[in-house]
VEXDREN-2710 file (C-alpha; in Angstrom, 1 decimal):
% VEXDREN-2710
k/r/px/py/pz
1/MET/-18.1/-115.1/-8.0
2/THR/-19.0/-112.4/-5.5
3/GLU/-18.5/-108.8/-6.6
4/ARG/-16.1/-106.8/-4.4
5/THR/-14.7/-103.3/-4.4
6/LEU/-11.0/-102.6/-4.7
7/GLN/-11.0/-101.8/-1.1
8/GLU/-12.2/-105.3/-0.3
9/MET/-9.6/-107.0/-2.5
10/THR/-6.1/-108.0/-1.5
11/ARG/-3.3/-106.0/-2.8
12/HIS/-2.4/-108.9/-5.1
13/GLU/-6.0/-109.1/-6.5
14/ARG/-6.0/-105.2/-7.1
15/ALA/-2.6/-105.5/-8.9
16/ASN/-3.9/-108.3/-11.1
17/ILE/-7.1/-106.5/-12.2
18/MET/-5.1/-103.2/-12.9
19/ALA/-2.6/-105.2/-14.9
20/LEU/-5.4/-106.8/-16.9
21/VAL/-6.9/-103.5/-17.8
22/ALA/-3.5/-102.0/-18.6
23/GLN/-2.8/-104.9/-20.9
24/ALA/-6.2/-104.2/-22.7
25/LEU/-5.3/-100.6/-23.0
26/ASP/-1.9/-101.6/-24.6
27/SER/-3.7/-103.8/-27.1
28/VAL/-6.0/-100.8/-28.0
29/ALA/-2.9/-98.6/-28.4
30/ASP/-1.3/-101.2/-30.7
31/GLU/-4.5/-101.4/-32.8
32/ALA/-5.0/-97.6/-32.9
33/ASP/-1.4/-97.3/-34.0
34/ASP/-1.9/-99.9/-36.7
35/ARG/-4.9/-97.8/-38.0
36/GLY/-3.0/-94.6/-37.9
37/ASP/-5.0/-93.2/-35.0
38/GLY/-2.1/-91.7/-33.0
39/GLN/-4.3/-89.8/-30.6
40/SER/-6.2/-92.9/-29.5
41/ALA/-2.9/-94.8/-29.2
42/ALA/-1.4/-92.1/-27.0
43/ASN/-4.5/-91.8/-24.8
44/ALA/-4.6/-95.6/-24.2
45/THR/-0.8/-95.6/-23.6
46/TYR/-1.0/-92.8/-21.0
47/LEU/-4.0/-94.3/-19.3
48/ALA/-2.2/-97.7/-19.0
49/GLY/0.8/-96.0/-17.5
50/ALA/-1.3/-94.2/-15.0
51/LEU/-3.0/-97.5/-14.0
52/ARG/0.5/-99.1/-13.6
53/GLY/1.5/-96.3/-11.3
54/CYS/-1.3/-97.1/-9.0
55/ASP/-0.8/-100.8/-8.7
56/ASN/0.5/-100.6/-5.2
57/ALA/-2.3/-98.4/-4.0
58/ALA/-2.7/-98.9/-0.2
59/THR/-4.3/-95.7/1.1
60/SER/-8.0/-95.2/0.6
61/GLU/-7.4/-92.1/-1.5
62/MET/-5.0/-94.0/-3.8
63/ILE/-7.5/-96.9/-4.0
64/ARG/-10.2/-94.4/-5.0
65/ALA/-7.9/-92.9/-7.7
66/ALA/-7.2/-96.5/-9.0
67/GLU/-11.0/-97.2/-9.1
68/LEU/-11.5/-94.1/-11.3
69/LEU/-8.6/-95.1/-13.6
70/LEU/-10.0/-98.6/-13.9
71/GLU/-13.4/-97.2/-14.8
72/GLN/-11.9/-94.8/-17.3
73/GLY/-9.7/-97.6/-18.7
74/ILE/-12.5/-100.1/-19.2
75/THR/-14.8/-97.5/-20.7
76/TYR/-12.0/-96.4/-23.1
77/VAL/-11.3/-99.9/-24.2
78/ALA/-15.0/-100.5/-24.9
79/CYS/-15.5/-97.3/-26.8
80/VAL/-12.5/-97.5/-29.0
81/SER/-13.2/-101.2/-29.7
82/GLU/-16.7/-100.5/-30.6
83/ARG/-15.6/-97.6/-32.9
84/TYR/-13.2/-99.9/-34.6
85/GLU/-15.7/-102.7/-35.0
86/LYS/-18.0/-100.3/-36.9
87/ALA/-15.1/-99.0/-39.1
88/ALA/-13.3/-100.8/-41.9
89/PRO/-11.0/-103.7/-40.9
90/VAL/-7.4/-102.6/-40.4
91/SER/-6.3/-104.4/-43.7
92/ASN/-8.7/-102.0/-45.6
93/VAL/-7.3/-98.9/-43.9
94/VAL/-5.2/-96.7/-46.2
95/ALA/-2.0/-95.5/-44.6
96/HIS/-1.3/-91.8/-44.8
END
């Protein structure tokens, strides 16, 4: 598979990748909520919503905004997932 920028992708391809990252953020939000981490859940939810708002990006400015949101979303998923992997499993977390 050849790497391409969002600008080089079709609208359909851009929408698919943004939806994929938004779904990953939704999963992170669900896990964060299960762990009682309301701030991480809210951050993931808001970032997913912002991504979904850019899914029809057509202008170069909107595509650049979508690129930044994708980068932030992917980084956020990776950071929160890594933090949870190092922490106790959700079944061992004590509810407050």
